[in-house]
N, C-alpha and C positions, 0 to 999 in steps of 0.2 A: 404572345407567348407561346400559343399551342403553335403555331404556324413553326416559330421557331423551335421546337421542341421535335415538330415534325421533323426538320431539314436534320436534326442532329441525329434522330436515330432512325432514321430513313422510313419510318412507318406514318403513313397517314392518320390523323386523330378523326377522320370521319368514318361515320360507323359504316363500315360494309354492307351492300344491300341483302345478302344474305343472313344476317346476324340481324335483321330489325325485326325479325318474328320468331329469334331465339330466346328460350326454348318453345318447342312447338306448342300449340294451345292446346295438344289434345295431352293432357297431363296423365301419367300412371296414378294408381291410387295411391301409392306412397311417394308420395314429393314433399320437399326436395330430394333428392338423390345426389350420391357421392360423386364427384366427376369421373373417378375411373368406373363408376357402374353407370354412366349416361353414353350411351350408344350413339345421341345425335350427336354431342360433342366428339368420341372416340373418332368417329367417320367422318369430322369436317375439316375444311381445311388448316384450320388452327391445330390439331392437333397432329400431323401430318408427321412432324418430329418424333412423336409418341409411337406413334405406328412402326416407323424405321427404326427406332430402337427395339421395339418388341421384334422384329424382324432379325436383330443382331442377337438380342439376349435370350429369345427362347430356345433357338438352336443350340446356342452354348449350354444353356440349361441341360438340352436333352442330350447333348454329346456327352458332356460328362456325367450324367446318370447311367448311361449306355456304354462310358467308356472308350469312344469313338477320338482316336488320337491322332491317326495317319491314316491317309485317303490314296488309293490311286484312282485319280478321277478320267473318266471316259467321256469325251464331246462327239457328237455327229447329227447326221441327220433323222428328224422325226419322222421323215417318209419311208425312210428304207424298212422294205417289208422281211417277214420271217421266210426265208425260203420256200418252204410248201404253200406256204398264203398266198405268194407272189405266182408261183405255178399254178396255183388253182383258179386263181383270178383270170389269169392269161388265156388257160381252157376253155374256163366258161365263157370268156368274151369271143374268143374263137368261134366256140360253137353257136353263141348268138348270132355273131356275125357272117356264118358262115353260108347261110341262105339269103344272104344280102350282097347285090351287085348291081351297080359299083358301091364301094363306100362313099359315104360323105366324108366330107374334112375334116368332121368333128370326129366321125368314127374310125377314119385314120389315126388321128391323133391320138384317141383313146388307146388302140393297138399297139402303136408305136409305145406309149408311156407304158402300159401293162409288160413289153417285150424287155423294156430297160428295167423296168421293175424287178423282172427276173435276174437280168446279169448283174444288179446292184445288189441283191439279195445275199450274195456272198459274203458282205461286208457284215451284213446281222450275223451270219455261221460264223465268221473269224472272229468276231469279236465276242460273240457268246463262248467261245472256245477260249479266249485269249483271256476273258475274264476268268473262266472258271479253273484256268491254270494259276493264275496268279493267286484268287482267292484260295486253292489248295497249296501253292507256295508260302503265301501269308501264315495259314494257319501253323505251318511246320517252322516259322521263326523261334518259338518259343514264350515261354509264361512271360519273359519281358517285356514282350513287343505285340502290339495288334495292328495290324492292316485292314482296312475295309474297302471292297469295291464300290464307287461314286460314279452318279451319274446325274442329270439332268432330272430324272424320275419319268421323264414323258415314252412315249412310243418310240418304235425306230430302233436307232443304237443306242439310246437310253435304255430301253428294254432289253435291248440283246446284252448289256454288260450286266444290269440285274439278274437277268435269266442264267446268265453264266455261273455268276454267285451263289444262285440259288439250287442248282445242277450239284454244285461243290458241297452243299449244306450249309454255306454261308452265309451270316448277315451282311446286307446290304445297304448302302444310304442312296436315298432318292430326293435330291433338290428342286421339287417341280417346282412350277411357275405358272399364274393363272393367265391365259390368253384366250381370245374369244375363238381360237380356231386350232386342230392339232393336238394341243397340248391336254392330256390327261394322266395322271398316274396310273403306273404299269401293274401290273398283278406278281411281280417278284421282288420287289421292294419290302425289306422288313417291315411290317408295320409302324413299330415305334421310331421307327428312322427314316420315315416318309414325311418330307416336309413342303409344305405350300407357302411360296412366296408370291407377294406383289409386285415387289420392286426390283428390277434386274441386276442394280448395282450391288445391293446387299448378297442376292444369291451368287454373284459371282465373287463377291468377298470370301463366301465359306466355301466356294469351288479350290480357291486358291489357298485359305489360312491353314487347311489340313493336308493338302497336297504334298505327296512326297514323288510321284511321278504325274504325267498326263499322255492319255494317246487320244489322238485325234482323227476319228475317222472321216471320210467325206461328209459334206455338208454344206449348209447355204448360208445367208445370212449371221442367223443365230450362232452357230459355228464358228465363222469368220470372226467375230464378235469376241467372242469367249476367247479362240485360240491369240487373236492379235494383242486383247489385253494384256493375258496371263505373257505373251511374251515381251511387251513393254513394262511390265510393271518388273519383270525379272531385269530385263534390260537397264533399266534406270536404278536399279536397286531398290525400286521400293518396297518389294516381296521381301526383300530382306534375305533370302536363300535363293539358290540355285538348284533345279530339278530336272531329271531327264525327261524330255519333250519327244514322242514319236508323231509323227505325221504318217498314219497308214496307207498306205493305194497309192504307189510310186505313179501309174499314170495319171490319176485325177491331181494330185499336189503338182506335179511338172507340167503338164497342160496348165494347170490354173495359174501357176506362178513360176514368174523366174526370178530365183532367190537372188542366183549369184549377179542378176543384174544391178537389186538394189546397192549391192557391195561395189559392183563396176562403177555406177553413177556416184557413189560415195553416201548415199542415204542411211546405211548401215555400215558397221565396219565387217572385216573378214570374220572377226571372231564371234560377230554376230550369228554367220552361219552354221558356226559350231553348237548354238543354244538348242538345236533341234534334228534329229536323224528322220529321213523318210524309209519307211522301212515297209515290206510287201507279201509278207508271210508271217503267219502265229508264233511259228519255231523260232523266226529270226527276231520278232518283237519281244518274245519270250525271254530269251538269251540276254537280248539287251538290256531289258529292264531288271532282272536279275542281277545282273552285273555291274549295273548304273545306279540303281536305288543305295542310297547310302545308308546303311544299317544306324550308323553312328547318328546320324540327324532325327533318328524318328525317336518321337516322345515314349519314353518307358512307362510301362504302368507301375502303376506305386504299390 
């Protein structure tokens, strides 16, 4: 019977090894405790669905509390440096290497990387300025609407977006993710809107759910993952809405992808090429977003 039940439910009736000593033999003074107060259970594989639900419900609770209904989302690399910091790092490295000749392969790589960091830091400056302008624009929409800048909460382009909103005196959202490297909350997120996620897929849900526009700056695997999932959900109708999408930096995006080839080969339709635009300046992106964001689609303040 037990074997038949296991076959029907898909669950084994054998007690998993990690549960044979559960609960811990180091009992607290007050035992037993309620399940929702038992950290050993809450951090166990069996409670994973509870933790996922927490990452869905706690942000919802917080967004409702602080009246966050509409966002402009910024994606981009965590490695993009602030311009002055990039210039200082390059100058310091050059000073350290100036007395060394010839350079080792590793030193040459460091110098090349620092030089590229300075070149790419323009994206930090542009993102900061664009977020500043859009935050100011959002504040002038009137009492019926709210619109907030939202980023992935970390350094680089994410920091630049929150930095720009901070410059405008506006609140902004940071959807941070716990990672073993790179990711940490930047100091420009509004503290009450600084969220920390463990699950990537729940974090991406919150990126899209409130979004009324998306701006993707140059980035790596994480940026590609976020961008193409958003495009897929919109293309397939799963998002339940269309929204303006800007890929910022023509040289980067055109070198990285031949989007027209995807349509030419029939893997996307010609209409899919209209789901985003590739722009190269803050002025052009600001004008596009202001004209493309559908104010009728915004959730109004009650």
